[in-house]
C-alpha positions in Angstrom: -25.0 1.3 -4.4 -27.7 1.4 -2.0 -30.3 2.1 -4.3 -31.5 0.9 -7.5 -30.4 4.2 -10.1 -32.3 2.4 -12.9 -36.0 3.8 -11.4 -34.8 7.1 -12.9 -35.2 9.0 -9.4 -32.7 12.0 -8.4 -29.7 9.8 -7.1 -26.5 10.3 -5.3 -24.1 7.6 -4.3 -20.3 7.9 -3.3 -18.1 5.6 -5.8 -14.2 6.2 -4.2 -12.4 8.5 -2.5 -8.7 9.0 -2.2 -6.5 10.9 -0.8 -3.3 12.2 -0.8 -0.9 12.2 2.5 1.7 15.0 3.2 3.7 12.5 5.9 4.3 9.3 6.5 2.7 6.7 8.1 2.1 3.2 9.1 -0.7 1.2 10.6 0.3 -2.6 12.2 -2.5 -5.6 11.3 -2.7 -9.0 13.4 -2.4 -11.4 10.7 -2.5 -14.9 12.1 -0.6 -13.4 15.4 1.8 -12.3 13.0 1.8 -7.7 12.9 2.3 -6.7 8.9 3.0 -3.0 9.0 1.4 -1.1 6.0 2.9 1.9 5.6 0.8 5.1 4.2 3.2 6.9 1.0 3.2 10.4 1.0 2.3 12.6 -2.7 0.8 9.6 -4.0 -2.9 9.8 -4.3 -4.1 6.1 -2.4 -7.4 4.4 -2.7 -8.9 5.3 1.0 -12.5 4.0 0.2 -14.6 2.0 -2.0 -18.3 1.1 -2.2 -16.8 -2.8 -2.8 -14.7 -3.1 0.0 -17.3 -1.4 2.8 -16.7 -4.3 4.9 -13.1 -4.0 5.6 -13.5 -1.1 7.3 -15.6 -2.8 9.9 -14.5 -2.5 13.4 -11.1 -2.4 12.5 -10.5 -0.6 15.9 -12.1 -1.6 18.7 -14.5 1.9 19.2 -15.0 2.1 15.4 -14.0 4.8 13.9 -10.8 3.3 12.5 -10.1 2.7 8.4 -7.8 -0.2 7.1 -6.6 2.7 5.0 -5.6 5.9 7.0 -4.5 9.7 5.4 -2.5 12.1 7.3 -2.2 15.6 6.2 -0.1 18.6 7.1 -2.3 20.8 9.3 -3.8 23.9 6.7 -1.8 27.2 7.7 -5.0 29.1 6.5 -8.4 29.6 6.9 -11.2 26.8 5.4 -7.2 25.3 3.1 -8.7 22.7 1.2 -7.7 19.2 1.8 -6.1 16.6 -0.8 -9.0 14.4 -1.1 -11.1 13.5 -4.1 -14.5 12.2 -4.2 -15.9 10.1 -7.3 -19.4 9.6 -7.2 -22.7 8.5 -9.8 -25.7 11.1 -9.5 -28.9 12.2 -11.5 -29.8 15.8 -10.5 -32.7 17.5 -10.9 -33.6 18.7 -14.1 -33.8 22.3 -12.2 -30.6 22.0 -11.7 -29.6 22.6 -15.3 -27.1 25.2 -15.8 -26.6 25.6 -11.5 -23.9 24.5 -9.3 -23.3 21.9 -6.3 -21.7 21.7 -3.9 -21.0 18.3 -1.5 -21.3 18.7 2.3 -19.7 15.6 4.4 -21.3 15.1 8.0 -19.6 13.6 10.8 -21.8 12.2 13.6 -24.0 15.4 12.5 -21.6 17.8 12.0 -20.6 19.1 9.0 -17.3 18.8 8.5 -16.2 19.5 5.0 -18.2 21.5 1.8 -16.4 21.5 -2.1 -15.8 24.2 -3.7 -19.2 25.3 -6.3 -19.1 23.7 -9.9 -21.4 23.3 -12.6 -24.2 20.4 -12.7 -22.6 18.4 -15.6 -25.0 18.6 -18.1 -26.9 14.8 -19.1 -29.0 13.6 -22.6 -32.1 15.2 -20.9 -34.3 13.0 -23.9 -33.4 9.5 -22.1 -36.0 8.3 -20.1 -35.2 7.0 -17.2 -32.2 9.6 -16.7 -29.1 8.6 -17.6 -26.4 8.5 -14.5 -23.6 11.5 -14.5 -20.2 10.4 -13.2 -19.7 13.3 -10.6 -15.6 14.0 -9.7 -15.6 16.8 -6.7 -12.9 18.6 -5.7 -11.6 21.1 -3.0 -13.1 19.9 0.1 -12.5 22.3 2.9 -12.2 21.8 6.4 -16.0 23.6 8.0 -15.1 22.5 11.5 -11.5 22.6 13.0 -9.7 24.7 15.2 -7.9 26.4 12.4 -10.8 28.3 11.8 -9.8 30.8 15.1 -6.0 29.9 15.4 -3.8 27.7 14.2 -3.8 24.5 15.6 -0.9 23.4 17.5 -1.7 20.0 18.2 -2.4 17.4 16.3 -6.5 15.9 15.5 -8.8 13.7 13.6 -12.0 13.3 12.1 -12.9 9.2 12.1 -15.7 7.1 11.2 -18.9 6.9 9.2 -19.3 10.0 7.1 -22.2 11.0 5.7 -22.8 13.0 2.5 -25.5 15.3 0.8 -25.7 17.2 -2.6 -26.9 20.6 -2.7 -27.6 23.4 -5.6 -26.3 26.6 -4.7 -28.1 28.8 -7.3 -31.1 29.2 -9.5 -35.0 28.6 -8.9 -33.9 25.3 -6.0 -31.4 27.0 -4.0 -30.6 25.2 -1.0 -31.3 26.6 2.3 -27.9 24.9 4.8 -26.9 27.5 5.2 -25.1 28.7 2.3 -24.7 32.4 1.3 -25.7 33.6 -1.7 -25.1 36.7 -4.1 -29.2 37.4 -4.3 -30.6 36.7 -0.8 -34.0 37.2 -2.4 -33.5 33.5 -4.2 -34.4 31.8 -0.4 -37.6 31.1 0.5 -37.7 30.2 3.6 -41.4 29.1 3.3 -40.4 26.3 0.5 -42.8 24.2 0.3 -40.4 20.5 1.3 -41.1 19.2 -2.0 -39.1 22.3 -3.2 -36.9 21.3 -0.9 -36.1 17.8 -2.1 -35.2 19.2 -5.3 -32.7 21.7 -3.1 -30.5 19.0 -1.7 -30.8 15.1 -1.4 -28.6 12.7 0.7 -26.3 9.7 -0.1 -27.9 6.3 1.5 -24.2 5.3 1.4 -21.9 5.8 4.3 -18.1 5.8 4.4 -15.8 5.1 7.1 -12.6 7.4 6.3 -9.8 8.1 9.4 -7.8 11.5 8.7 -5.4 12.4 10.8 -3.7 16.4 10.4 0.1 16.7 11.9 2.3 19.5 11.2 5.2 18.0 10.5 7.0 14.7 10.2 7.4 12.2 12.7 10.4 12.7 15.1 13.2 10.9 14.3 16.3 10.0 16.1 18.6 7.0 15.6 20.7 7.0 18.6 21.0 3.8 21.1 19.8 5.3 24.5 22.9 5.7 26.8 23.8 7.5 29.8 24.5 11.4 29.5 22.5 11.3 26.7 18.8 12.5 25.9 16.3 10.3 24.8 14.3 11.3 21.7 11.3 9.5 20.4 12.5 7.9 16.9 9.4 6.8 14.5 11.8 6.3 11.1 8.6 4.5 9.2 6.8 7.7 9.8 3.7 8.1 12.7 2.0 4.8 14.0 -1.9 5.1 13.1 -2.1 3.5 16.7 -0.3 6.5 18.3 -2.5 8.9 16.6 -5.3 6.8 17.5 -5.0 7.5 21.5 -4.1 10.9 21.2 -5.1 13.3 18.3 -8.4 14.9 19.3 -11.3 15.4 17.6 -12.1 18.8 17.1 -15.2 18.7 18.6 -13.3 18.0 21.9 -12.1 21.2 22.0 -13.0 24.7 23.7 -14.9 27.0 21.9 -12.6 29.7 19.7 -8.8 27.9 21.7 -6.1 29.6 21.7 -2.7 28.1 21.4 -2.1 27.7 24.8 -5.2 26.4 25.9 -4.7 24.0 22.8 -1.8 22.8 24.4 -3.3 22.7 27.8 -6.1 20.7 26.7 -4.4 18.3 24.6 -1.5 17.2 27.8 -4.4 17.0 30.3 -6.1 14.6 27.5 -3.3 12.7 27.2 -2.8 12.0 30.6 -6.6 11.1 31.1 -5.8 8.0 27.9 -2.2 6.7 30.0 -4.7 6.6 33.0 -7.7 5.2 32.2 -9.8 3.9 35.1 -11.5 1.3 32.5 -8.5 -0.2 31.6 -7.0 -3.6 34.1 -3.9 -3.9 31.6 -1.6 -2.9 32.4 -1.2 -2.6 36.1 1.9 -1.1 38.4 4.1 -3.6 39.2 4.0 -3.6 43.2 7.0 -6.0 44.2 9.6 -5.3 42.3 8.8 -2.5 39.6 10.3 -4.2 36.8 9.5 -3.1 33.0 7.4 -4.7 30.7 7.2 -2.8 28.1 10.9 -2.8 26.3 12.0 0.6 28.4 15.0 0.9 30.5 17.0 3.5 32.7 17.9 5.4 29.6 14.9 4.6 26.9 14.3 2.1 25.0 11.9 1.0 21.8 8.5 1.2 23.6 6.0 -2.1 23.0 3.6 0.6 21.5 0.8 -2.2 20.0 1.1 -4.2 23.4 -0.1 -1.2 25.3 -2.7 -0.5 23.1 -3.6 -4.4 22.4 -3.9 -4.3 26.6 -1.9 -7.7 25.9 0.6 -7.4 28.8 -0.5 -7.5 32.1 1.8 -4.9 34.2 4.2 -2.0 34.2 6.6 0.3 36.3 7.7 3.9 35.9 10.2 3.4 33.4 6.9 2.2 30.9 4.5 5.2 31.8 7.5 7.2 31.0 7.8 6.2 27.4 4.4 6.4 26.5 4.0 9.8 28.0 6.7 10.9 25.8 5.7 9.5 22.8 2.7 11.4 23.2 4.1 14.7 24.3 6.9 13.8 20.9 3.7 14.5 18.7 3.5 18.4 19.7 6.0 19.8 17.7 5.9 23.0 15.0 5.6 23.4 11.2 9.9 22.9 11.6 9.9 19.7 13.7 10.4 21.2 16.9 9.1 19.9 19.9 6.3 22.2 21.4 6.7 19.9 24.6 10.4 20.0 26.7 9.6 15.8 27.3 13.0 14.6 28.7 12.8 10.8 29.6 14.0 11.0 33.3 14.5 7.8 35.5 15.0 8.7 39.5 16.4 5.2 41.4 15.8 5.1 45.2 19.1 5.5 47.3 20.3 4.8 50.4 19.2 2.5 53.0 16.9 5.1 55.4 13.4 6.3 55.6 14.3 9.7 55.0 17.1 8.7 51.4 14.4 7.2 49.9 12.3 8.7 47.6 8.5 8.5 47.5 5.8 9.8 44.7 2.6 11.9 44.8 -0.1 10.7 46.4 -2.7 8.8 43.9 -4.2 5.8 42.4 -1.6 3.3 40.7 -2.5 2.8 37.1 -4.6 -0.6 36.8 -5.5 -0.8 40.1 -8.2 1.5 40.4 -10.6 -2.1 39.4 -8.6 -4.1 41.0 -10.1 -6.8 42.5 -7.3 -7.3 45.1 -8.5 -4.9 47.7 -4.8 -4.1 49.3 -4.1 -2.3 52.6 -1.0 -0.2 54.0 -0.1 -0.6 57.5 -2.1 2.3 58.3 -5.1 1.2 57.1 -4.8 3.0 53.9 -7.1 1.8 50.9 -3.8 1.5 48.3 -6.3 1.3 45.6 -7.1 5.0 46.0 -3.5 6.4 47.8 -0.2 5.4 47.0 3.3 7.2 47.5 5.0 4.3 47.2 4.6 1.7 44.3 6.3 -0.8 45.6 4.7 -0.8 48.6 4.6 -4.9 47.8 8.6 -5.7 47.7 8.3 -8.1 50.6 5.1 -9.9 49.8 1.3 -9.0 50.6 
């Protein structure tokens, strides 16, 4: 706990948080150079945060927003659906809250994301000094900042980072003014003195590192082997790779205001392409001499080395590798029955013929990984190949 609870002051601190995942997933932990796969088991309440294990959650992901114990929920089907999350806390609530109801609010980056259902303040022994701490069990956390508030969300999304918590009273003399609607508007005095406001709501000093995802169905599964005349499909028998969701599941704060289904799909695909072709990445860099794959992909598909892509441990890639990571991103888009919303097809075009006319070229643009390259290259016409290129194998005969 962040404060000494023996002082007798108002007090509220999270102790533990449990969540029940709806779908399977896994997170790989690199331990002494070996990947250890941790499986998320659905339908079982799992401890996803505890006050004594905060150090294990720090800097687990390179942007600082990851957790070692993520959870995967089903996308809500209706407005403000309750998330399967249980918060255990300890509190010492003001005496003025007696016979009142309270709520708990969760914020992420100063934006409210969860709000609990009102529940009665537990009775406490008023004759004991200092007032004892009482356990608080908070269920019924509802999403209050998510895209399904205006439309059924067609794309996966995530909330990840350090959540801040506030407890507030919702009726009585010191009713909270945190945007809560009351049965009697006269109970809210907007000119209440600061001392009274401290009686209506107060925050916890401890933040909780959480990583939460929402998807619409089970991860896609296809056990068939890559071969000619067979369309390659994505195969995730162990569930969703958390590293994949971390890359491509956006936060609701990135969404357009009141998006519709088509806008969401378009936004997701554009965002995914920006993530893959991130100009700030120096690895992998397109292999311009032989165009050889580096992430286990072949002409008809393959077992894409996702974790190597995430960790940027392989220095080069080719068109097959780019097709693999793109198809993985697109296949996260599914309906409630697991049907793909985007018809992502892995197709390999090969250069044929011996004359220039028979060769195939790509749309002009920067090759992945070459934007920040120090290898300043010019084609025979003097064009900068770092910015415009229509032949990824321009370096086939050497520099």
